[in-house]
C-alpha positions as CSV (number, residue, x, y, z in Angstrom):
1,M,103.3,121.2,131.4
2,R,102.1,119.0,128.4
3,H,103.9,115.7,127.4
4,L,104.2,113.7,124.4
5,L,104.1,110.0,125.3
6,L,105.0,106.7,123.3
7,V,104.0,103.2,124.3
8,T,105.0,100.1,122.1
9,L,104.3,96.7,122.5
10,G,105.7,93.5,121.2
11,P,106.8,91.2,120.1
12,V,105.1,91.6,116.8
13,Q,106.8,89.9,113.3
14,E,108.2,86.9,114.7
15,F,105.4,86.0,116.9
16,I,102.7,86.4,113.9
17,A,105.0,84.3,111.7
18,Q,105.2,81.5,114.2
19,A,101.9,79.7,112.6
20,R,101.3,76.3,111.1
21,R,97.4,76.9,110.8
22,T,95.3,79.8,109.7
23,R,94.0,80.2,113.0
24,D,97.4,80.5,114.5
25,L,98.4,83.2,112.2
26,W,94.8,85.3,112.3
27,F,94.6,84.9,116.1
28,G,98.2,85.8,116.9
29,S,97.6,89.0,114.7
30,H,94.7,89.5,116.8
31,L,96.1,88.9,119.9
32,L,98.6,91.5,119.7
33,S,95.7,93.8,118.4
34,E,93.5,93.2,121.2
35,I,96.5,94.0,123.8
36,S,97.4,97.4,122.2
37,R,93.4,98.0,122.0
38,A,93.5,97.6,126.0
39,A,96.5,99.9,126.6
40,A,95.1,102.6,123.9
41,A,91.5,102.2,125.7
42,D,93.3,102.8,129.1
43,L,95.1,105.7,128.0
44,A,91.9,107.4,126.5
45,G,90.2,106.8,129.7
46,R,92.7,108.3,131.7
47,G,92.5,111.6,129.6
48,A,95.3,111.1,127.2
49,L,94.6,112.2,123.6
50,L,95.4,109.7,121.0
51,V,97.5,110.8,118.4
52,F,98.4,107.4,116.7
53,P,96.2,105.2,116.0
54,A,93.7,108.4,115.8
55,L,90.1,106.9,114.9
56,D,88.4,109.0,112.5
57,P,85.4,111.0,114.0
58,A,83.6,111.1,110.7
59,L,83.0,107.5,111.1
60,D,81.6,107.8,114.8
61,K,82.9,104.8,116.0
62,D,85.7,105.8,118.4
63,A,83.9,104.2,121.5
64,E,83.3,101.3,119.9
65,E,87.0,100.7,118.4
66,L,88.3,100.8,122.2
67,V,86.0,98.0,123.2
68,P,87.6,94.7,123.5
69,S,86.4,92.1,120.8
70,A,87.3,88.4,121.2
71,S,85.5,87.7,118.1
72,P,86.4,88.4,114.5
73,L,83.2,90.4,114.0
74,R,81.6,92.8,116.7
75,P,77.8,92.9,117.3
76,S,77.3,95.7,114.6
77,G,78.7,92.9,112.1
78,K,81.9,94.8,111.2
79,P,85.3,93.5,111.8
80,P,87.3,95.4,114.8
81,L,89.9,97.8,113.5
82,A,93.3,96.8,114.1
83,I,95.3,98.4,116.7
84,P,99.2,98.8,115.9
85,N,101.9,98.0,118.4
86,K,102.7,101.7,118.7
87,I,100.6,104.0,120.5
88,L,101.3,107.8,120.6
89,C,99.2,110.2,122.5
90,E,99.2,113.5,124.2
91,A,99.3,114.0,128.2
92,P,97.7,117.1,128.9
93,D,99.0,119.0,131.7
94,G,98.2,117.7,135.1
95,L,98.6,114.0,134.3
96,D,101.8,112.5,135.0
97,P,103.1,110.8,131.9
98,K,105.0,107.9,133.9
99,E,101.8,106.9,135.7
100,L,100.1,106.9,132.0
101,A,102.4,104.6,131.0
102,S,102.4,102.2,133.9
103,A,98.9,102.0,133.8
104,A,98.6,101.4,130.0
105,V,101.0,98.7,130.3
106,R,99.3,97.0,133.4
107,A,96.2,97.2,131.0
108,A,98.0,95.6,128.2
109,E,99.2,92.7,130.5
110,A,95.8,92.3,132.0
111,R,94.2,91.7,128.8
112,W,96.8,89.2,127.7
113,L,96.3,87.1,130.9
114,E,92.4,87.3,130.6
115,L,92.5,85.9,126.9
116,A,95.1,83.1,127.9
117,A,92.8,82.3,130.9
118,A,89.7,81.8,128.8
119,V,91.7,79.3,126.6
120,K,93.0,77.5,129.6
121,R,89.5,77.1,130.9
122,V,88.4,75.5,127.4
123,C,91.6,73.4,127.1
124,A,92.3,71.9,130.7
125,D,92.0,68.3,129.6
126,L,94.9,69.1,126.9
127,I,97.2,70.7,129.7
128,A,99.7,68.1,131.4
129,P,99.4,68.1,135.1
130,G,101.9,70.1,137.2
131,V,102.7,72.7,134.8
132,E,100.8,76.1,136.6
133,Q,103.9,77.7,137.4
134,A,105.3,77.1,133.9
135,W,102.2,78.3,132.3
136,V,102.5,81.5,134.4
137,E,106.0,82.0,133.7
138,Q,105.7,81.7,130.1
139,L,102.5,84.0,129.7
140,R,104.3,86.4,131.9
141,T,107.7,86.8,130.4
142,F,106.2,86.9,126.6
143,L,105.2,90.3,126.0
144,E,107.8,93.3,125.5
145,L,106.5,96.5,127.0
146,G,108.1,99.9,126.6
147,A,107.3,103.4,127.0
148,A,109.1,106.5,126.5
149,W,108.0,110.5,127.2
150,T,109.1,114.0,127.0
151,R,107.8,117.8,127.4
152,L,105.8,119.1,124.7
153,P,106.4,123.0,125.2
154,D,104.7,124.4,122.4
155,E,103.3,123.1,118.8
156,D,106.4,124.1,117.0
157,G,108.5,121.5,119.1
158,Y,106.0,118.7,118.3
159,A,108.2,117.2,115.5
160,A,111.4,117.3,117.5
161,A,109.6,115.6,120.4
162,R,108.2,112.9,118.3
163,R,111.8,111.8,116.7
164,E,113.2,112.3,120.2
165,L,110.6,109.6,121.3
166,E,111.2,107.2,118.3
167,Q,115.1,107.4,118.9
168,E,114.8,106.6,122.8
169,I,112.3,103.4,122.1
170,A,114.6,102.3,119.1
171,G,117.7,102.5,121.3
172,R,116.0,100.3,124.1
173,K,114.7,97.9,121.6
174,L,118.7,97.2,121.1
175,L,119.1,96.2,124.7
176,R,116.6,93.1,125.0
177,D,116.0,91.6,128.3
178,F,116.9,87.6,128.7
179,P,115.1,86.6,131.9
180,A,116.1,83.1,133.3
181,W,113.7,80.3,133.2
182,H,112.8,79.4,136.9
183,H,110.4,76.7,136.4
184,Q,111.3,74.3,133.5
185,R,109.6,71.1,133.5
186,G,112.7,69.1,132.0
187,S,112.7,66.1,129.5
188,V,109.8,67.3,127.7
189,A,109.4,68.6,123.9
190,K,109.7,72.2,123.2
191,S,107.0,74.0,121.2
192,S,106.6,73.1,117.5
193,L,105.9,76.7,116.4
194,D,109.2,78.2,117.5
195,G,111.1,75.6,119.7
196,A,111.8,78.2,122.3
197,R,109.5,77.4,125.2
198,E,108.5,73.8,126.6
199,T,105.1,72.1,125.8
200,V,102.8,72.5,128.3
201,L,100.3,69.9,126.6
202,T,99.9,66.4,128.1
203,D,101.0,63.0,126.5
204,P,99.5,62.6,123.1
205,K,97.9,59.4,124.3
206,N,96.0,61.3,126.9
207,R,94.7,64.0,124.7
208,P,90.8,64.0,124.6
209,A,90.1,63.4,120.8
210,H,87.3,66.0,120.7
211,L,89.8,68.6,121.6
212,V,92.3,67.2,119.3
213,R,89.9,67.5,116.4
214,R,88.7,70.8,117.5
215,Y,92.0,72.3,117.5
216,R,93.6,70.3,114.9
217,I,96.7,69.2,117.1
218,T,98.6,66.3,115.4
219,T,100.4,63.5,117.3
220,G,103.8,65.1,116.5
221,E,102.8,68.7,117.6
222,D,103.7,70.3,121.2
223,L,102.6,73.6,122.1
224,D,103.9,75.9,124.8
225,A,101.4,78.2,126.8
226,V,101.7,80.9,124.1
227,G,101.3,78.8,121.3
228,L,98.0,77.0,122.9
229,V,96.7,80.5,123.1
230,K,97.2,81.2,119.5
231,R,95.8,77.9,118.4
232,A,92.7,77.7,120.7
233,G,91.6,81.5,121.0
234,G,88.5,82.2,119.2
235,E,85.9,79.6,117.8
236,P,87.4,77.1,114.7
237,E,84.5,78.3,112.3
238,Q,85.9,81.8,112.4
239,F,89.1,80.7,110.6
240,V,88.7,80.0,107.0
241,P,90.9,77.3,105.8
242,I,93.9,78.3,103.5
243,A,92.6,75.8,101.0
244,N,89.2,77.8,100.8
245,V,91.4,81.1,100.0
246,A,93.8,79.5,97.4
247,L,90.6,77.6,95.6
248,A,88.3,80.5,95.8
249,G,88.3,81.2,92.1
250,W,87.9,77.4,91.2
251,I,85.1,76.7,93.8
252,A,83.0,80.0,92.6
253,S,83.5,78.7,88.7
254,A,82.6,75.4,89.8
255,R,79.2,76.4,91.7
256,E,78.3,78.6,88.8
257,R,78.5,76.2,86.2
258,F,77.7,73.1,88.3
259,P,75.7,73.9,91.5
260,Q,74.0,70.3,91.7
261,K,77.3,68.8,92.1
262,I,78.7,71.1,94.5
263,A,75.5,70.6,96.7
264,E,76.0,66.9,96.4
265,I,79.6,67.3,97.3
266,E,78.3,69.3,100.5
267,G,76.3,66.4,101.4
268,V,79.2,64.4,101.6
269,C,80.9,66.7,104.0
270,E,78.0,66.8,106.0
271,Q,78.0,63.3,106.2
272,E,81.5,62.8,107.0
273,G,81.4,65.2,109.7
274,F,84.2,67.4,108.1
275,R,85.2,71.0,109.5
276,R,82.7,73.7,108.9
277,V,83.6,77.0,107.7
278,G,81.8,80.2,108.9
279,R,82.1,83.8,108.6
280,P,79.4,84.4,106.1
281,D,80.6,88.2,105.7
282,L,83.8,86.7,103.8
283,S,83.7,86.4,100.1
284,C,85.8,83.1,100.4
285,G,83.6,81.8,103.4
286,K,80.5,80.1,104.3
287,R,78.4,81.8,101.2
288,L,81.1,80.3,98.8
289,F,81.6,77.0,100.3
290,A,80.6,75.8,104.0
291,W,83.4,73.0,104.5
292,D,87.2,72.8,104.4
293,A,88.1,73.0,100.3
294,E,90.8,70.4,100.7
295,I,88.2,68.0,100.0
296,F,88.8,68.8,96.0
297,L,92.1,67.4,96.2
298,E,92.0,64.2,96.0
299,D,95.5,63.5,97.8
300,R,94.0,65.0,101.1
301,W,91.1,62.9,101.4
302,A,92.6,60.2,104.0
303,A,93.9,63.1,106.0
304,M,90.8,64.6,106.1
305,L,88.7,61.5,107.0
306,S,91.4,60.6,109.6
307,E,90.7,64.1,111.0
308,A,87.2,63.9,111.1
309,A,87.3,60.3,112.8
310,G,89.3,61.9,115.8
311,E,92.3,60.0,114.6
312,P,95.5,61.3,116.6
313,E,97.4,61.1,113.1
314,A,95.2,64.3,112.2
315,A,97.7,65.4,109.3
316,G,98.3,61.8,108.0
317,E,97.4,58.1,107.7
318,P,95.8,56.8,111.0
319,N,97.6,53.7,112.5
320,D,94.6,51.7,113.6
321,P,94.2,49.0,110.6
322,P,90.3,48.9,110.8
323,S,90.2,53.0,110.6
324,R,92.7,52.7,107.5
325,Q,90.5,50.2,105.9
326,R,87.5,52.2,106.3
327,I,89.2,55.4,105.1
328,S,90.4,53.7,102.0
329,E,86.8,52.3,101.4
330,I,85.2,55.9,101.6
331,A,88.0,57.5,99.4
332,R,87.1,54.7,96.9
333,K,83.5,55.6,96.9
334,W,84.4,59.0,96.5
335,R,86.3,58.3,93.3
336,K,83.5,56.7,91.8
337,S,80.5,58.7,93.0
338,S,78.9,60.6,90.2
339,A,79.0,64.1,91.8
340,M,82.9,64.2,92.7
341,Q,83.9,62.2,89.9
342,E,81.7,64.2,87.3
343,L,83.0,67.8,88.8
344,L,86.5,67.0,88.7
345,G,86.1,65.7,85.1
346,K,84.6,68.8,84.0
347,M,86.7,71.1,85.7
348,N,90.6,71.4,85.2
349,T,92.5,70.5,88.2
350,P,92.6,72.8,91.4
351,F,95.7,75.0,91.4
352,P,97.1,74.2,94.7
353,Y,98.9,77.4,95.4
354,V,98.0,80.4,97.4
355,A,99.6,83.9,97.7
356,C,100.6,85.8,101.0
357,L,100.5,89.4,100.6
358,V,102.5,91.9,102.7
359,A,102.4,95.5,102.2
360,D,104.1,98.4,104.0
361,G,104.3,102.2,103.8
362,D,107.8,103.6,102.2
363,H,109.5,106.9,103.7
364,M,106.2,107.2,106.3
365,G,108.9,108.7,109.2
366,R,110.2,111.3,106.5
367,A,106.7,112.4,105.7
368,L,105.7,112.7,109.4
369,D,108.9,114.9,110.0
370,H,107.0,117.4,107.7
371,V,104.2,117.3,109.8
372,P,104.7,120.1,112.4
373,H,101.9,119.9,114.7
374,I,100.0,117.4,116.6
375,Q,96.6,118.0,115.0
376,Q,97.7,117.3,111.7
377,H,99.3,114.1,112.7
378,R,96.1,113.1,114.4
379,T,94.3,113.9,111.2
380,F,96.7,111.9,109.1
381,S,96.3,108.9,111.8
382,A,92.6,108.8,111.1
383,R,93.0,108.6,107.6
384,L,95.6,105.8,107.8
385,S,92.7,104.1,109.9
386,Y,90.6,104.5,106.9
387,F,93.0,102.7,104.5
388,A,93.0,99.7,106.8
389,E,89.3,99.7,106.6
390,R,89.6,99.8,102.8
391,A,92.5,97.4,102.7
392,R,90.1,95.0,104.4
393,E,87.1,95.8,101.8
394,I,89.7,95.2,98.7
395,V,90.9,91.7,100.1
396,E,88.1,90.1,101.8
397,Q,85.2,91.3,99.7
398,E,86.6,92.4,96.0
399,H,89.3,89.6,95.9
400,R,88.0,86.6,97.9
401,G,91.0,86.8,100.2
402,I,91.5,86.9,104.1
403,L,93.1,89.7,106.0
404,V,95.3,88.7,108.7
405,Y,96.3,92.4,109.7
406,A,95.8,95.8,108.6
407,G,97.0,98.6,110.7
408,G,98.4,101.9,109.5
409,D,100.4,101.2,106.5
410,D,100.7,97.7,107.1
411,V,98.6,94.6,105.6
412,L,99.1,90.9,105.7
413,A,96.6,88.8,103.7
414,F,96.2,85.8,101.6
415,I,94.5,85.8,98.4
416,N,93.9,83.1,95.5
417,V,96.8,83.3,92.9
418,A,94.7,84.3,89.8
419,E,93.6,87.6,91.7
420,T,96.9,88.8,93.4
421,L,98.0,91.2,90.7
422,S,94.4,92.9,90.7
423,C,94.7,92.8,94.5
424,A,98.1,94.5,94.5
425,A,97.1,96.9,92.4
426,A,93.8,98.0,94.1
427,L,95.9,98.2,97.4
428,Q,98.3,100.6,96.0
429,E,95.9,102.9,94.4
430,A,93.9,103.1,97.7
431,F,97.1,104.0,99.8
432,T,98.2,106.6,97.2
433,G,95.0,108.5,97.1
434,I,94.3,108.2,100.8
435,V,97.9,109.4,101.9
436,Q,98.0,112.4,99.6
437,E,94.4,113.5,100.7
438,A,95.7,112.9,104.1
439,L,98.6,115.1,103.6
440,A,97.3,117.9,101.4
441,S,97.2,120.1,104.1
442,A,100.6,120.0,105.1
443,G,102.0,121.7,102.2
444,P,103.8,121.4,99.0
445,D,107.0,120.1,100.3
446,V,105.9,117.2,102.1
447,P,107.3,114.0,100.5
448,M,104.4,111.5,99.8
449,P,104.7,108.1,101.1
450,T,104.4,105.1,98.8
451,L,103.3,101.7,99.3
452,S,105.8,98.5,98.6
453,V,104.1,95.1,98.2
454,G,105.3,91.8,98.3
455,I,103.5,88.6,96.9
456,G,105.0,85.3,98.0
457,I,103.2,82.3,96.5
458,G,103.7,78.7,97.8
459,H,102.0,75.4,98.2
460,L,98.9,75.6,100.1
461,L,99.9,72.6,102.2
462,E,103.1,74.6,103.2
463,S,103.1,75.4,106.7
464,M,101.7,79.2,107.6
465,G,105.0,80.2,108.7
466,H,106.4,79.2,105.5
467,L,104.0,80.9,103.6
468,R,104.5,84.1,105.9
469,R,108.1,83.9,105.1
470,L,107.6,83.9,101.4
471,G,105.4,87.0,101.8
472,G,108.1,88.5,104.0
473,S,111.0,87.8,101.7
474,A,108.9,89.6,98.7
475,E,108.1,92.8,100.7
476,K,111.8,93.1,101.9
477,L,112.7,92.9,97.8
478,A,110.3,95.6,97.1
479,K,111.7,97.5,100.0
480,T,115.0,97.3,98.4
481,R,113.5,99.6,95.7
482,R,110.7,101.2,97.4
483,N,107.2,102.1,95.7
484,A,107.6,98.8,94.2
485,L,105.8,95.3,93.5
486,A,107.8,92.1,94.0
487,M,106.8,88.6,93.8
488,V,108.6,85.3,94.9
489,V,107.1,81.8,93.6
490,D,108.2,79.0,95.5
491,K,107.0,75.8,93.4
492,R,107.5,72.5,94.7
493,S,109.3,71.6,91.2
494,G,110.8,74.2,89.6
495,G,112.6,76.3,92.7
496,T,112.3,79.9,93.5
497,T,111.7,82.8,91.2
498,S,111.9,86.3,92.1
499,L,110.8,89.6,90.4
500,C,110.9,93.2,91.6
501,D,109.6,96.3,89.5
502,V,108.7,100.1,90.8
503,W,105.1,100.8,90.4
504,S,106.0,103.6,87.8
505,D,107.2,100.9,85.4
506,G,103.7,99.3,85.4
507,P,104.4,96.0,86.9
508,V,100.7,95.1,86.7
509,V,100.2,95.4,83.1
510,R,103.6,94.0,82.2
511,L,102.4,91.0,84.1
512,R,98.8,90.8,82.7
513,S,100.8,91.0,79.2
514,A,102.6,88.2,79.9
515,V,99.7,86.1,81.6
516,S,98.0,86.9,78.2
517,L,100.8,85.7,76.1
518,L,101.3,82.2,78.1
519,G,97.6,81.8,78.9
520,T,96.6,81.9,75.2
521,R,99.5,79.9,74.1
522,Q,101.0,82.4,71.9
523,L,104.1,81.9,73.8
524,S,105.0,78.4,75.2
525,A,106.6,78.0,78.7
526,K,109.2,75.6,76.9
527,K,110.7,78.4,75.1
528,V,110.8,80.5,78.1
529,H,112.8,77.7,80.1
530,E,115.0,77.3,76.7
531,I,116.0,81.1,77.2
532,G,116.6,80.9,80.4
533,S,119.0,77.9,79.9
534,E,121.0,79.5,76.9
535,L,121.4,82.7,79.4
536,S,122.9,80.5,81.9
537,R,125.5,79.4,79.6
538,M,126.4,83.0,78.3
539,P,128.9,85.3,80.5
540,A,128.2,86.5,83.7
541,K,127.5,90.1,84.1
542,G,130.6,92.1,84.7
543,T,133.0,89.4,83.5
544,L,133.6,91.0,80.0
545,L,136.0,93.5,78.6
546,A,134.6,96.9,77.1
547,S,135.7,95.5,73.6
548,E,134.0,92.1,74.3
549,Q,130.5,93.5,75.2
550,P,129.3,94.4,71.8
551,A,129.5,91.1,70.2
552,W,128.2,89.0,73.3
553,A,125.2,91.5,73.3
554,D,124.7,91.1,69.5
555,L,125.1,87.1,70.1
556,L,122.6,87.0,73.0
557,R,120.1,89.0,70.9
558,K,120.2,86.8,68.0
559,E,119.9,83.6,70.2
560,V,117.0,85.0,71.9
561,E,115.4,86.0,68.4
562,R,116.1,82.3,66.9
563,I,114.4,80.6,70.0
564,L,111.4,82.8,69.6
565,A,111.3,82.5,65.9
566,R,111.2,78.8,66.0
567,S,107.9,77.1,64.6
568,G,106.3,74.7,66.9
569,A,104.6,75.3,70.4
570,G,104.0,78.9,70.7
571,G,104.4,79.8,67.1
572,D,107.0,82.3,65.9
573,L,107.1,85.7,67.9
574,T,109.2,88.6,67.6
575,A,111.1,89.9,70.6
576,S,108.9,93.2,70.7
577,E,105.8,91.1,70.9
578,V,107.0,89.2,74.1
579,G,107.9,92.4,75.7
580,L,111.8,92.9,74.9
581,S,112.9,96.1,73.8
582,F,116.4,95.2,72.7
583,R,117.9,98.7,72.4
584,R,120.6,98.9,70.0
585,D,122.9,101.0,72.1
586,A,122.7,98.5,75.3
587,D,126.1,96.5,76.0
588,Y,126.1,92.9,77.0
589,D,125.6,93.5,80.8
590,A,122.3,95.6,80.1
591,R,121.0,93.5,77.6
592,R,121.3,90.2,79.9
593,T,119.8,92.1,82.8
594,E,116.9,92.6,80.5
595,V,116.6,89.3,79.5
596,E,117.1,88.0,83.1
597,Q,114.4,90.2,84.4
598,W,111.9,88.8,81.4
599,V,112.4,85.1,82.3
600,S,111.6,85.8,85.7
601,R,108.6,87.8,84.8
602,M,107.4,85.3,82.4
603,L,107.8,82.5,85.0
604,V,106.0,84.5,87.5
605,A,103.3,85.1,84.7
606,K,103.1,81.4,84.0
607,V,102.1,80.6,87.4
608,V,99.3,83.1,87.4
609,A,98.6,81.7,84.0
610,E,98.0,78.4,85.3
611,A,95.8,79.5,88.4
612,T,93.7,81.4,85.9
613,L,93.3,78.7,83.8
614,T,92.3,76.1,86.4
615,T,89.3,78.3,87.1
616,Q,87.7,77.5,83.7
617,P,86.1,74.0,82.7
618,K,87.9,71.9,80.9
619,E,88.3,72.4,76.9
620,R,86.5,69.8,74.8
621,S,88.6,67.9,72.6
């Protein structure tokens, strides 16, 4: 009797989100993928037939993608494919699904412990004495593994069997285990990443300076066993600093126009021992700028020098007066140096914001319910694997970003703000084309999945966890409408602005039009803020009687037109020229909604326009 087997591994979202640095985020995602890869490889090695993920035979890489990879690049020069945390497979007649599931779980646990052991060896001098039992307990209680299986009597019963497994696993996840801690150290700090487990690090004054510098551990930072594995896994040069992503457009423009100045600044980075950037395969990596791009942010010089010198205050000013004096002297020298002074004088100030992009497929389960046979599902899964590869190309090669994760219909990436709109549009287009092709053989009645994309924009000095949450909030907003693009902008001075439009309404075209209006100064940001302020003084939606709606709708229109038509910065404009329709039959509530959405769109576009403008040289007066 054949069986259908589903193995799940976690935790996923909360684990990935617990990050302070790029390496925390990327390696956390990579860890989960490697653990899933070990389980999938074990299942395939025992004769199970993978349904999801199903690797595309046309790419002739099935064997390679099931081989472990501790590095972001395989010997072939290609990144390993991300393996999702759900593994669905068929157990042929003669194979015990329970034994298959148990073996897969053991393989996943073994891979996790193997990766952790490698970190423990290189970080032995960072780890406090007497924490062996706590270390083991933290590692062994981390993974959440589950499995369910059911009989698969014939091809026609496949869809029902798959739904049954999904329901069983979903029900089990509602019954979470909370094992007791037996090896607490007591009177020590909790992890700085999530505050859940006790630190395994030694006292800050006993931490070797070369390891502190290598893994960028600040004095006030503590890590548990899981957090240390995330921070110290892989080689530091594998991880591109978030500043290099945020300033990618600015650096590319500066290198093109002032190559000699960039070369001189690279010499300064070499001399001071700043952190190097590897990854020549990435368009925002070594081939763009081989050092931490925070050097282009003047207020970060002291922290960078402190870190390069091995000071424990890696994120701030050093305590030692001689070190502080030396750092101040070097910073003054840089301010007067011809290369730095001339470059920062000729280019607009770098825009210190970055975008976290989170994308997820809509109605995937509903579409799969219309895929009646296992082979059709396997074909669909293989095409989703191709989308993951295409997503990597779009993000890392075409838009100078870094891909944290792409598995199935999920994408998590960081992009410079100026390129976020084109990147989101390219992902949506690629997903739509690939999914339509994959489900073409399933029949005309299959509901086509769509892609919701969320973009969270925040300051590059915010924690990775905060940036990730901004992207997650935007994705949740997009999911409220489905098949949508949502953006959440968190400005350090200006509060938070949100925007959400379905793809069929052309959100990218609308935003690009708004960016053009603001970027060319046809419309001033001051007028946008004035209209927003005027709106805040008018009645809220749902508070007016039906008889009052027409008069207030007319008043709102006239106030907006008055502000737009006023001479001064931005010139005089009509409502239609800035994208406001003002339909005559609209009541007050509908008109207020239109203006609210317009203001949000313009405030979001203002940020994109600022990012785009800063990649250009200064205008000569």
